[in-house]
C-alpha positions in Angstrom: 2.3 -63.1 -17.4 3.0 -60.9 -20.5 1.5 -60.1 -23.8 2.5 -57.7 -27.1 0.1 -56.3 -29.2 0.0 -53.5 -31.6 -2.7 -51.9 -29.4 -5.3 -52.8 -26.8 -8.6 -51.5 -26.3 -11.7 -52.7 -23.6 -15.0 -52.0 -23.0 -16.7 -52.5 -19.9 -20.3 -52.3 -18.9 -19.6 -52.1 -14.9 -20.8 -48.4 -14.3 -18.8 -48.2 -11.5 -15.2 -50.0 -12.0 -13.7 -50.9 -15.9 -10.2 -51.7 -14.9 -9.4 -53.0 -11.2 -5.4 -53.7 -10.5 -4.5 -54.9 -7.1 -1.0 -56.4 -6.3 2.0 -55.7 -3.8 4.3 -54.2 -6.2 5.6 -50.3 -6.1 4.1 -48.9 -9.1 0.1 -50.0 -9.8 0.4 -49.1 -13.2 3.4 -48.2 -15.3 4.4 -46.8 -18.7 7.8 -47.3 -20.0 9.8 -46.7 -23.2 13.0 -45.4 -24.6 14.6 -42.2 -23.1 12.4 -40.3 -25.4 8.9 -41.8 -25.1 7.5 -42.9 -28.6 3.4 -41.8 -27.7 2.6 -38.3 -27.1 0.3 -38.9 -24.4 1.5 -41.4 -21.6 -1.9 -41.6 -20.2 -5.6 -39.7 -21.5 -8.3 -39.9 -18.6 -11.6 -38.0 -18.5 -14.1 -38.6 -15.9 -17.3 -36.6 -14.6 -16.0 -35.4 -11.0 -12.5 -35.9 -11.7 -10.6 -37.1 -14.7 -7.5 -38.0 -12.5 -7.6 -38.9 -8.5 -4.5 -39.6 -6.9 -4.0 -40.2 -3.2 -0.6 -40.3 -1.5 0.8 -41.5 1.7 -0.4 -43.3 5.0 -4.3 -42.9 5.6 -5.5 -40.9 8.4 -6.8 -41.7 11.6 -10.4 -42.8 10.1 -9.3 -43.8 7.1 -8.9 -40.3 5.2 -7.4 -40.0 2.0 -7.3 -36.3 2.4 -9.7 -33.6 3.4 -12.8 -33.5 2.1 -13.7 -32.2 -1.2 -15.2 -28.7 -1.8 -16.5 -26.4 -4.1 -13.1 -26.3 -5.8 -12.0 -29.5 -5.6 -14.9 -31.0 -6.1 -14.9 -31.4 -9.8 -11.5 -31.0 -11.3 -9.5 -32.3 -14.2 -7.2 -33.4 -11.7 -7.0 -34.1 -8.0 -4.2 -34.9 -5.7 -4.4 -35.1 -1.9 -2.6 -36.6 0.8 -3.5 -36.9 4.8 0.0 -36.5 5.7 2.3 -35.8 2.8 1.8 -32.9 -0.1 -1.0 -33.8 -2.5 0.5 -32.6 -5.8 4.0 -31.8 -6.5 5.3 -30.3 -9.5 9.2 -30.0 -10.7 11.0 -29.4 -13.6 14.7 -28.8 -14.2 14.8 -26.4 -16.9 10.8 -25.4 -17.1 7.7 -24.4 -14.7 7.2 -27.0 -12.0 3.5 -26.3 -12.2 1.5 -24.3 -15.2 -2.1 -23.1 -14.2 -4.4 -20.8 -16.6 -7.8 -19.6 -16.5 -9.4 -18.4 -19.8 -9.5 -20.0 -23.4 -6.3 -17.7 -24.3 -3.0 -16.9 -22.3 -0.8 -13.8 -23.1 2.1 -14.7 -21.1 5.2 -14.5 -22.7 6.9 -17.4 -24.0 10.3 -18.3 -21.8 8.7 -17.4 -18.4 9.7 -20.1 -16.0 9.3 -20.5 -12.3 8.2 -23.2 -9.6 4.7 -22.1 -10.1 3.1 -20.4 -12.8 -0.6 -19.1 -12.8 -2.1 -16.6 -15.8 -5.1 -15.2 -16.9 -6.2 -12.0 -18.9 -9.1 -10.7 -16.8 -9.1 -13.3 -14.2 -5.6 -13.0 -11.3 -3.0 -15.4 -12.6 -3.0 -16.1 -9.0 -5.1 -16.4 -5.6 -4.1 -16.9 -2.6 -6.8 -17.5 0.7 -6.5 -18.3 4.2 -8.8 -17.3 6.8 -6.6 -17.0 9.8 -3.1 -17.2 8.4 -1.3 -15.6 6.0 -3.0 -15.6 2.5 0.7 -15.6 0.8 4.3 -16.2 2.4 7.0 -15.4 0.3 10.6 -15.9 1.6 13.9 -15.5 0.2 17.7 -14.7 2.2 19.1 -12.5 -0.8 16.3 -11.4 -3.3 13.2 -9.7 -3.1 11.0 -11.4 -0.9 7.8 -9.7 -3.3 8.5 -8.1 -6.2 5.6 -7.1 -8.3 5.2 -5.0 -11.4 2.6 -3.3 -13.7 2.7 -1.3 -16.4 -1.1 0.6 -16.3 -2.1 -0.7 -13.0 -1.0 -0.8 -9.4 2.2 -2.8 -9.0 1.1 -3.4 -5.3 -2.5 -2.7 -3.9 -2.9 -3.4 -0.1 -6.3 -3.4 1.9 -7.6 -4.0 5.1 -10.8 -3.8 6.6 -9.4 -2.9 10.2 -5.7 -3.0 10.2 -2.9 -1.7 8.1 -3.1 -1.7 4.4 0.8 -2.5 4.1 3.4 -3.0 6.7 7.2 -2.8 6.1 10.0 -3.6 8.2 13.8 -3.0 7.8 16.1 -4.4 10.6 14.4 -4.8 13.7 12.0 -1.7 13.3 11.0 0.2 16.3 7.7 0.9 18.1 5.1 3.3 17.5 4.1 6.2 20.2 1.0 6.4 21.7 0.9 9.7 20.3 0.4 8.4 16.4 -2.5 5.7 15.7 -0.8 2.3 14.7 -3.4 1.8 12.0 -2.6 3.4 8.8 -3.0 2.4 5.1 0.8 2.0 5.0 3.1 1.7 8.0 7.2 2.0 7.4 9.8 1.0 10.4 13.2 0.8 10.9 16.0 0.4 13.3 18.6 2.1 11.7 17.1 3.0 8.6 14.3 5.6 7.0 11.3 3.9 7.9 10.0 5.4 5.0 11.6 6.5 1.9 9.8 8.4 -1.2 11.7 10.0 -4.4 10.6 11.6 -7.6 12.6 13.1 -10.4 9.9 16.3 -11.2 6.9 15.8 -8.7 6.6 15.4 -5.0 8.7 12.6 -3.2 6.7 12.5 -0.3 2.5 14.0 -0.4 0.4 13.7 2.7 -3.1 14.8 2.4 -6.1 14.7 5.1 -9.4 15.9 4.8 -9.7 16.9 8.5 -7.0 16.3 10.2 -2.8 16.8 9.8 -1.1 16.1 6.0 1.7 15.4 7.5 3.0 14.5 11.2 6.4 14.4 12.4 7.3 13.3 16.1 10.6 12.6 18.1 11.4 11.4 21.6 12.9 13.6 23.9 16.5 13.1 22.7 17.0 16.9 21.0 16.9 15.4 17.7 14.3 17.2 14.5 11.0 15.8 14.3 11.3 17.9 10.2 14.3 18.4 8.5 14.8 20.1 4.9 16.9 20.6 2.6 16.3 23.1 0.1 13.6 25.8 0.0 10.6 25.5 1.9 7.0 27.1 0.5 3.9 27.4 2.9 0.7 28.8 1.4 -1.1 28.7 4.9 -0.2 29.9 8.5 3.0 29.0 10.1 2.3 28.5 13.9 5.5 27.8 15.9 6.4 27.5 19.3 8.4 30.2 21.6 11.3 30.5 19.8 11.9 31.3 16.0 15.5 31.6 15.4 18.3 32.0 12.2 21.1 30.1 12.3 23.8 32.7 11.3 27.4 31.7 10.2 30.4 33.2 12.1 33.7 33.7 11.1 34.7 31.4 13.7 32.8 28.7 11.3 30.0 28.2 14.1 26.1 29.0 13.8 24.8 31.3 16.3 21.5 31.9 17.1 19.5 35.4 16.3 16.2 35.7 17.2 13.3 38.1 15.0 11.3 40.3 16.8 7.5 39.6 17.3 4.2 42.2 17.2 0.7 41.3 17.9 0.3 43.1 14.5 1.1 41.9 11.0 3.2 45.1 9.7 6.2 45.3 7.3 9.0 47.9 7.3 11.5 49.9 5.4 14.4 51.8 6.4 16.0 54.5 4.7 18.4 57.8 4.5 17.8 61.8 3.8 19.0 65.2 4.4 18.0 68.1 6.1 17.8 71.4 3.9 17.6 74.5 6.1 15.8 72.7 9.6 13.4 70.5 6.7 13.2 67.3 4.3 10.2 65.6 2.1 10.6 62.0 1.8 9.0 59.8 -0.9 7.8 56.5 0.4 9.7 53.6 -1.9 7.0 52.6 -4.6 7.0 49.0 -3.8 6.8 49.4 -0.1 4.0 51.9 -0.8 2.2 48.8 -2.6 1.8 46.9 0.1 0.9 48.6 3.2 -1.8 50.7 4.0 -0.3 53.8 3.3 -3.2 56.2 5.8 -1.9 54.2 8.2 2.0 54.3 9.1 4.3 55.3 11.2 8.2 56.9 10.5 10.7 57.4 13.3 13.6 59.4 12.3 17.0 59.4 13.9 19.5 62.3 13.6 23.1 61.5 12.7 24.4 64.7 13.7 24.2 67.7 16.0 20.8 69.3 15.7 18.1 70.6 18.4 16.2 67.3 17.6 13.7 65.8 15.0 9.8 65.1 14.0 7.6 64.4 11.5 5.2 66.9 10.6 3.2 65.4 8.0 2.3 62.1 6.5 0.5 61.4 2.8 -0.2 58.4 0.9 3.1 59.1 -1.2 5.4 60.6 1.5 6.3 62.2 4.7 7.9 65.6 6.1 10.4 65.6 8.6 11.6 69.0 10.4 13.6 69.8 13.0 12.3 70.8 16.3 12.0 74.5 17.8 12.4 75.7 14.2 15.9 74.3 13.9 17.5 75.5 10.5 20.5 72.9 10.4 21.2 70.5 7.4 22.0 67.2 9.3 21.4 63.9 7.9 19.4 61.7 9.5 18.0 57.9 8.8 14.0 56.7 9.3 12.4 53.3 10.2 9.0 53.0 8.5 6.6 50.6 10.3 3.3 50.0 7.8 0.2 47.5 9.0 0.1 45.1 6.1 -2.2 45.7 3.1 -3.4 42.1 2.5 -4.8 41.4 5.8 -8.0 42.7 6.0 -9.3 41.5 9.5 -6.5 40.7 12.4 -7.5 40.4 15.9 -4.7 41.5 18.4 -3.4 38.6 20.7 -5.6 35.8 19.2 -5.5 33.2 21.2 -3.9 29.6 19.1 -4.9 26.7 20.3 -1.4 24.6 19.8 -2.6 21.3 21.2 -2.4 18.5 18.6 -5.3 16.2 18.2 -4.8 13.0 20.4 -4.9 9.8 17.9 -8.3 7.6 18.7 -7.2 4.4 20.5 -6.8 1.8 18.1 -9.8 -1.1 18.7 -8.9 -4.3 17.0 -11.9 -5.7 16.3 -11.8 -9.6 16.5 -12.7 -11.9 14.0 -16.8 -13.1 14.0 -18.9 -16.0 11.6 -20.8 -12.5 10.4 -17.9 -10.7 9.7 -16.5 -13.2 8.1 -19.5 -14.4 5.4 -19.3 -10.6 4.6 -15.8 -10.9 3.7 -16.3 -13.8 1.7 -19.8 -12.6 0.0 -17.4 -9.3 -0.8 -14.7 -11.3 -2.4 -17.0 -13.6 -4.2 -19.1 -10.2 -5.6 -15.5 -9.4 -6.6 -15.1 -12.8 -8.4 -18.0 -12.5 -10.1 -17.5 -8.7 -11.5 -14.4 -9.6 -12.8 -15.3 -12.8 -14.7 -16.2 -12.7 -18.4 -19.7 -12.6 -19.8 -19.6 -16.1 -21.3 -18.8 -17.6 -17.7 -21.9 -17.8 -16.2 -22.1 -21.4 -15.6 -18.6 -21.0 -13.6 -19.7 -18.2 -11.7 -22.1 -19.9 -9.9 -21.5 -22.9 -7.3 -22.1 -26.5 -8.0 -25.4 -27.7 -6.9 -23.9 -30.6 -5.3 -20.3 -31.3 -4.4 -19.2 -35.1 -3.9 -18.4 -35.9 -0.5 -15.6 -37.8 0.8 -18.0 -40.7 1.1 -18.6 -40.5 -2.3 -15.2 -40.6 -4.0 -14.4 -43.8 -1.5 -17.1 -45.2 -2.7 -15.7 -45.2 -6.2 -12.6 -46.7 -4.7 -14.3 -49.7 -3.5 -13.3 -53.4 -4.6 -15.2 -54.0 -7.9 -18.1 -56.5 -7.2 -17.3 -60.0 -8.5 -18.7 -60.8 -11.9 -22.4 -61.7 -11.4 -26.1 -60.7 -11.6 -25.1 -57.8 -9.2 -23.8 -55.8 -11.9 -27.3 -54.1 -13.2 -28.1 -53.5 -9.7 -24.5 -51.6 -9.1 -25.1 -49.9 -12.2 -28.7 -48.5 -11.2 -27.3 -47.5 -7.7 -24.6 -45.5 -9.3 -27.1 -43.7 -11.6 -29.3 -42.6 -8.7 -26.1 -41.6 -6.4 -24.1 -40.0 -9.5 -26.0 -39.7 -12.2 
């Protein structure tokens, strides 16, 4: 059967089916033309539930075309579903396979192509959701698994209620020792490379802060490696507490570095050294002006040492500006001498000698992984919907509300049933349609 007319128009009074086609061909309805179609739109459809409903592949064990409709798929322009096959596939050689847009306008730059593009100005361009699996899974062989960029906002924001906010693994990774909490805002691990690298041109490469704990924590295994390594100056504004040894690695003429250790004291003191000479058995030595500014000048020690033969030296008296050295037994020699001055720090007001130091580190609380629950899931969904409503434009009130009724799978299947015979039953079927779907 064939027919050729300039156009066709049809109007049916059957409220359920106006057109019905059945046959054994490979294509139920087909439009064709030259290499470049002469019409602008191959097909234009509009429906109350769906503009276009398409089901592919074999039906399920109970005749299901695909999953039941929900609040998102119950009312939409196009529905593609399948039980064993993909519901919708979008492909393109030079353009984007699928383009999705929300809101009236889109500021997506022209020329952007991808397998799937989602765009929105106030709303997210793409939302991925999974109850127990991965919300988004991206895989590539030589490119970036995920690339995110933002000019004024955050390029990547990771948040979790009970687990890590962001986990980054390079290579095989390595396990976390039980002295460190494995749950963190950011977790980076690698077997042969740094777990986390931070760089900056004019600010801190890595910043660590804790309100009541440790700002930055470093630990190494029992291999003689370093828990911290700094190539450059180190500035500390608070106290420095260290273990049994504090040493300086001093270079030796043979090219090696040798360990030299500092003397320790139960008090905080500054030292100064100098030399002078007796004149007829006595000498007055003035304190260095800068040294006098940083020590308690009413409480300092002087240790003179003669550098020639004499009866010995002693400190006759001390003042805030100088001290006097004399020879023992009234000696009158003119011998030279050196001295060492030890003064308590002027900026330290209170000091407890041999104060106890707690070197124990806070043991991280054992991570208790919360099991998913229905109540927790409902609260999670509620927060998600609340955030979506907050982002929605003011004019989208109707879209922010859930549909009062959602067509079920049976509703949709009834719409796909074979049309009634042309009889008086048409009026009754139209009334049933109004009752169920009107």
